[in-house]
C-alpha positions in Angstrom: 28.3 -8.4 -46.9 25.0 -7.8 -48.8 23.4 -11.1 -48.0 24.1 -10.5 -44.0 22.6 -7.0 -44.7 19.2 -8.4 -46.1 18.9 -11.0 -43.2 19.0 -7.9 -40.5 16.7 -6.1 -42.5 13.6 -8.7 -42.7 14.5 -10.6 -39.5 14.3 -9.4 -35.9 15.4 -12.7 -33.9 17.1 -10.5 -31.4 17.2 -10.7 -27.4 18.5 -8.5 -25.0 17.7 -10.6 -21.9 20.5 -12.2 -20.3 20.3 -15.7 -19.0 19.5 -16.5 -15.0 16.4 -13.8 -15.1 13.2 -14.7 -13.8 10.5 -15.6 -16.2 7.5 -13.3 -15.8 4.0 -13.6 -17.2 1.0 -11.7 -16.9 -0.6 -14.3 -14.7 2.4 -14.1 -12.5 2.0 -10.2 -12.3 -2.1 -10.3 -11.7 -1.3 -13.0 -9.0 1.6 -11.0 -7.4 -0.2 -7.7 -7.2 -3.3 -9.3 -5.3 -1.0 -10.9 -2.7 1.3 -7.7 -2.3 -0.6 -4.7 -2.8 -1.0 -2.6 0.5 -4.1 -0.7 -0.7 -5.8 -4.2 -1.0 -4.4 -5.4 2.3 -5.9 -2.2 3.9 -9.4 -3.2 2.2 -9.2 -6.7 3.6 -8.8 -5.5 7.1 -11.6 -3.5 6.8 -13.9 -6.3 5.6 -12.5 -8.1 8.6 -13.5 -5.1 10.7 -16.9 -5.3 9.3 -17.3 -9.0 10.3 -16.0 -8.2 13.7 -19.0 -5.5 13.9 -21.4 -8.1 12.5 -20.6 -10.4 15.6 -20.6 -7.6 18.1 -24.1 -6.2 16.9 -25.7 -9.6 17.4 -24.8 -9.7 20.9 -27.2 -6.9 21.6 -30.0 -9.6 21.4 -28.9 -11.1 24.7 -29.3 -9.8 28.1 -26.6 -7.7 29.7 -25.3 -9.0 33.2 -23.3 -6.7 35.1 -21.8 -7.1 38.7 -21.6 -3.6 41.0 -20.3 -3.2 44.2 -20.3 -0.1 46.7 -19.1 0.6 50.5 -19.8 3.4 52.6 -18.6 4.2 56.3 -20.9 6.5 58.1 -19.3 8.2 61.1 -22.7 8.7 62.6 -24.9 5.8 61.5 -28.7 6.1 61.0 -31.1 5.8 64.0 -34.5 4.6 63.6 -36.8 5.9 66.3 -38.6 2.8 67.3 -40.5 1.7 70.5 -39.8 1.4 73.0 -36.1 1.6 72.3 -34.2 3.6 68.9 -32.5 1.2 66.6 -29.2 2.2 65.3 -28.2 1.3 61.8 -25.1 0.0 60.6 -22.0 2.1 60.1 -20.4 -0.1 57.2 -22.7 -0.2 54.3 -21.8 -2.3 51.5 -23.5 -4.4 48.8 -23.0 -6.5 45.5 -25.7 -6.6 42.9 -25.5 -8.4 39.5 -28.4 -6.9 37.4 -29.5 -9.1 34.3 -31.4 -6.8 31.8 -33.1 -8.1 28.8 -34.1 -5.8 26.1 -37.8 -6.8 25.3 -38.6 -3.9 22.5 -36.5 -0.9 21.3 -38.5 0.0 18.4 -36.4 -2.3 16.0 -33.1 -0.5 17.0 -31.5 -3.8 17.5 -32.5 -5.4 14.2 -31.8 -2.2 12.1 -28.3 -1.9 13.4 -27.7 -5.7 12.7 -29.2 -5.0 9.0 -26.8 -1.9 8.7 -23.8 -3.8 10.1 -24.2 -6.7 7.3 -24.7 -3.9 4.7 -21.5 -2.3 5.9 -19.6 -5.6 5.5 -21.0 -6.2 2.0 -20.2 -2.5 0.9 -16.5 -3.0 2.4 -16.3 -6.6 0.2 -17.5 -4.7 -2.9 -14.9 -1.9 -2.3 -12.4 -4.4 -2.1 -13.3 -6.2 -5.2 -13.3 -2.9 -7.1 -9.9 -2.0 -5.9 -8.8 -5.5 -7.0 -10.3 -5.0 -10.4 -8.6 -1.5 -10.7 -5.3 -3.0 -9.6 -5.6 -5.8 -12.2 -6.2 -3.4 -15.0 -3.5 -1.2 -14.0 -1.1 -4.4 -13.7 -2.2 -5.4 -17.3 -1.3 -2.1 -18.7 2.1 -2.0 -16.9 3.2 -5.5 -18.0 2.0 -4.8 -21.9 4.0 -1.3 -21.5 7.1 -3.0 -20.3 6.8 -5.7 -23.1 6.2 -2.9 -25.6 9.3 -1.1 -24.4 11.5 -4.1 -24.7 10.1 -4.7 -28.4 11.0 -1.2 -29.3 14.5 -1.4 -28.0 14.7 -4.7 -29.9 13.6 -2.5 -33.1 16.1 0.3 -32.5 19.1 -2.3 -31.6 18.4 -4.0 -35.0 17.9 -0.7 -36.9 21.3 0.2 -35.7 22.7 -2.9 -37.0 21.0 -2.4 -40.2 22.7 1.0 -40.4 26.0 -0.5 -39.4 25.8 -2.8 -42.1 25.1 -0.3 -44.9 28.0 2.1 -43.4 30.3 -0.8 -43.8 28.9 -1.4 -47.5 29.4 2.5 -48.2 33.0 2.3 -46.4 34.0 -0.5 -48.8 32.8 1.7 -51.7 34.4 5.0 -50.7 37.8 3.0 -50.0 37.3 1.6 -53.4 36.7 5.1 -54.7 33.2 4.2 -56.4 31.5 6.7 -54.6 32.1 10.1 -52.5 32.7 10.1 -48.9 29.6 12.4 -48.5 27.3 9.3 -48.8 29.6 7.7 -45.6 28.7 11.0 -43.7 25.0 11.0 -43.9 25.0 7.3 -42.7 27.3 7.9 -40.0 24.6 11.0 -38.9 22.2 8.0 -39.1 24.2 5.9 -36.8 24.4 8.7 -34.0 20.7 8.9 -34.3 20.0 5.4 -33.7 22.4 5.5 -30.7 20.4 8.3 -29.3 17.2 6.5 -30.0 18.7 3.3 -28.4 19.5 5.5 -25.1 16.0 6.8 -24.8 14.4 3.4 -25.4 16.7 1.7 -23.0 15.6 4.7 -20.3 12.0 3.7 -21.1 12.2 0.2 -20.7 14.0 0.6 -17.3 11.4 3.1 -15.9 8.5 0.8 -17.3 10.1 -2.4 -15.3 10.4 -0.5 -12.2 7.1 0.7 -12.3 5.7 -2.7 -12.8 8.0 -3.9 -10.0 6.7 -1.3 -7.7 3.2 -2.7 -8.4 4.0 -6.5 -8.0 6.1 -6.1 -5.0 9.6 -6.8 -6.5 12.8 -4.6 -6.1 12.7 -1.8 -8.3 16.1 -2.9 -10.2 14.8 -6.6 -10.6 15.2 -7.5 -14.0 12.8 -10.1 -16.0 12.4 -12.1 -19.2 8.8 -11.1 -20.0 6.8 -14.4 -21.5 4.3 -12.0 -23.4 3.9 -11.5 -27.1 2.1 -8.5 -28.6 1.2 -10.2 -31.6 -1.3 -12.5 -30.7 -4.7 -13.8 -31.6 -7.0 -11.0 -31.2 -10.4 -11.0 -29.5 -13.0 -8.4 -30.9 -15.6 -9.1 -27.9 -16.6 -10.9 -25.1 -20.0 -12.3 -24.1 -21.7 -10.4 -21.4 -25.0 -9.4 -19.7 -25.5 -5.7 -19.4 -28.0 -6.0 -16.7 -25.5 -8.5 -15.0 -22.9 -5.8 -15.4 -25.1 -2.7 -13.9 -25.9 -5.0 -10.9 -22.7 -6.8 -10.3 -19.7 -4.7 -11.1 -18.0 -4.2 -7.9 -18.2 -0.4 -7.9 -22.0 -0.4 -8.8 -22.7 -3.1 -6.2 -21.2 -0.9 -3.6 -23.1 2.0 -4.5 -26.0 -0.1 -4.4 -25.1 -1.0 -0.9 -24.7 2.7 0.0 -28.3 3.3 -0.9 -29.5 0.5 1.2 -27.3 1.7 4.1 -28.9 5.2 3.9 -32.2 3.8 3.8 -31.5 1.4 6.8 -29.9 4.6 8.7 -33.3 6.3 8.1 -35.2 3.4 9.8 -32.5 3.5 12.5 -33.2 7.0 13.4 -36.8 6.4 13.4 -36.4 3.5 15.8 -34.9 5.8 18.6 -38.2 7.9 18.9 -40.2 4.7 19.4 -41.2 3.0 22.7 -38.7 0.7 24.4 -39.7 -2.1 27.0 -37.0 -3.9 29.3 -37.2 -6.5 32.0 -34.6 -7.6 34.7 -33.5 -9.4 37.6 -31.1 -7.8 40.2 -29.9 -10.3 42.8 -28.0 -8.4 45.8 -26.1 -9.1 48.9 -25.2 -6.6 51.6 -26.2 -4.2 54.4 -28.3 -2.5 54.7 -31.3 -5.1 53.7 -35.2 -5.0 53.9 -34.7 -5.8 57.7 -33.8 -2.1 58.4 -32.5 -2.6 61.9 -30.0 -5.8 60.9 -26.4 -5.0 60.7 -25.6 -8.3 59.2 -25.4 -8.8 55.3 -28.5 -10.2 53.7 -29.2 -12.0 50.3 -32.1 -10.4 48.3 -33.7 -10.5 44.7 -35.5 -7.9 42.8 -37.6 -8.2 39.7 -37.7 -5.2 37.5 -39.4 -3.9 34.3 -39.2 -0.8 32.5 -41.3 1.5 29.6 -40.2 4.7 28.1 -42.4 6.4 25.5 -41.3 9.4 23.8 -44.0 11.9 23.8 -42.5 15.0 21.9 -39.1 16.1 20.8 -40.6 19.2 19.1 -40.0 18.2 15.5 -36.8 16.7 15.8 -37.4 13.1 14.8 -39.1 14.2 11.5 -35.9 16.4 10.9 -33.7 13.7 11.9 -35.4 10.8 9.4 -35.8 13.4 6.9 -32.2 14.1 6.6 -31.3 10.5 6.3 -33.8 9.8 3.6 -32.5 12.8 1.8 -29.1 11.3 1.9 -30.5 8.1 0.4 -32.3 10.0 -2.2 -28.8 11.5 -3.2 -27.1 8.1 -3.1 -29.5 6.8 -5.6 -29.0 9.5 -8.1 -25.2 9.0 -7.7 -26.1 5.2 -8.1 -28.0 6.1 -11.5 -25.0 8.4 -12.8 -22.5 5.8 -12.0 -24.5 3.1 -14.2 -24.8 5.7 -16.9 -20.9 6.2 -16.8 -20.7 2.3 -16.9 -22.8 1.9 -20.0 -20.5 4.9 -21.6 -17.7 2.7 -20.7 -18.7 -0.2 -22.3 -19.6 1.3 -25.5 -16.5 3.5 -25.6 -14.1 0.3 -24.8 -16.0 -1.6 -27.5 -15.1 1.1 -30.3 -11.7 1.4 -29.0 -11.2 -2.3 -29.3 -12.4 -2.4 -32.7 -10.2 0.8 -33.7 -7.2 -1.2 -32.3 -7.7 -4.2 -34.5 -8.0 -1.9 -37.4 -5.0 -0.4 -36.5 -3.0 -3.5 -36.6 -4.2 -4.4 -39.6 -3.2 -1.2 -41.2 -0.1 -0.9 -39.8 0.6 -4.5 -40.9 0.0 -3.6 -44.5 2.3 -0.5 -44.1 5.0 -2.6 -42.6 4.9 -4.9 -45.9 5.0 -2.1 -47.9 8.0 -0.5 -46.3 9.9 -3.6 -46.3 9.4 -4.0 -50.0 10.3 -0.5 -50.5 13.5 -0.8 -48.7 14.3 -3.8 -50.5 14.1 -1.9 -54.0 15.9 1.0 -52.7 18.7 -0.9 -51.6 19.2 -3.2 -54.6 19.0 0.0 -56.5 21.6 1.7 -54.7 23.8 -1.4 -54.6 23.6 -1.1 -58.6 24.4 2.6 -58.5 20.8 3.9 -59.6 19.8 5.7 -56.8 21.2 7.8 -54.0 22.0 7.1 -50.4 19.4 9.5 -49.3 16.5 7.4 -50.9 17.9 4.5 -49.0 18.1 6.0 -45.8 14.5 7.2 -46.4 13.4 4.0 -47.0 15.3 2.6 -43.9 13.5 5.2 -41.7 10.2 4.5 -43.3 10.5 0.9 -42.5 11.4 1.7 -38.9 8.8 4.2 -38.4 6.3 1.6 -39.9 7.6 -1.2 -37.4 7.3 1.4 -34.6 3.6 1.9 -35.8 2.9 -1.7 -35.7 4.2 -2.2 -32.1 2.3 1.0 -31.2 -1.0 -0.5 -32.5 -0.3 -3.9 -30.6 0.3 -2.4 -27.5 -2.8 0.1 -28.0 -4.7 -3.3 -28.5 -3.9 -4.8 -25.3 -4.5 -1.8 -23.3 -8.0 -1.4 -24.9 -8.8 -5.0 -24.4 -7.7 -4.7 -21.0 -10.0 -1.7 -20.5 -12.8 -3.5 -22.2 -12.6 -6.4 -19.7 -12.6 -4.0 -17.0 -15.8 -2.3 -18.2 -17.7 -5.4 -18.5 -16.3 -7.0 -15.2 -14.5 -9.7 -16.7 -10.7 -8.3 -15.9 
């Protein structure tokens, strides 16, 4: 009995996962969330919409071609007083024309519209990348949270086994009238506490699995066999360029495009107040025609050109352009603030990562001490040299030290994920 008791104290080779469940890795979850997430799908459609807008804006460089038709019946036709006899015009007036109008110059309105459409697509693409990075960050956190809760449940189940083994030893001693029943009662209280802890841990594990399933598109009640190890080789830093992060991180890149969009908007508004020139050809067929007295339809072609020069809008142009420039300036300040926040994110995540590694080192040392203390207290109790309370305290100290180690390990996983996100390597 004593030998078995020691095995459960120092080894935690326990699995709660039944066969037939799907193996789930972190990479599986990352791929699933990108494939499934509705918000990301929505953003992909916005990128496609922006691309369609680019193709539509390019067509503004081409001439417009329309076909127009009309028909009119005159009860009293037009009469031309001609000599020697008046000429009566047609009662049925109808015609078809197909004007072909080409924009020659519109104050760079078309070019600016195309530039804006391109910027809008880049903005939508950067926004999609930003959402994807955030989803990957949240997926990593959810995955490691589920692994942590599974390990925590393993710990509590094994702790319950340790308590049960100790209770069996004490029960033998009570039946042999070596010790009083009071020791057994104290251990039975700890058994109930361990069962309560197990219930709470089971609920936490179920909730964390449901949250992960929601993110990756699985049924909420789907169970998994997690292929993840909290106790892995730790990375204290990654290579990165601060300038590259401050220019290329999706949220900053999107804000950069927003600044460019506001500046282009100002140029677009300005172009609306510049001269415009257009030319066209209008082929037509119908009645009446250049032969005013004729009643038969005839074909004709007109060549035309137009010029529009805005003279004054009473200061409206200055106000409209100024408004857009102010919005561009505001967007520039927002970009500067975002860059400062990213710098802070990188520094704070680096500190958290270093802190998490030190936490693991300290909690591992504490767990080793707790194991040694539990071994000593157990030997002393079996030899009748100490009370059951000291053994129970040693067990509780060991359990708490083990939980502290799990806490520090999952804290490292979260900190590392946040650090990767901050330097745009998630």
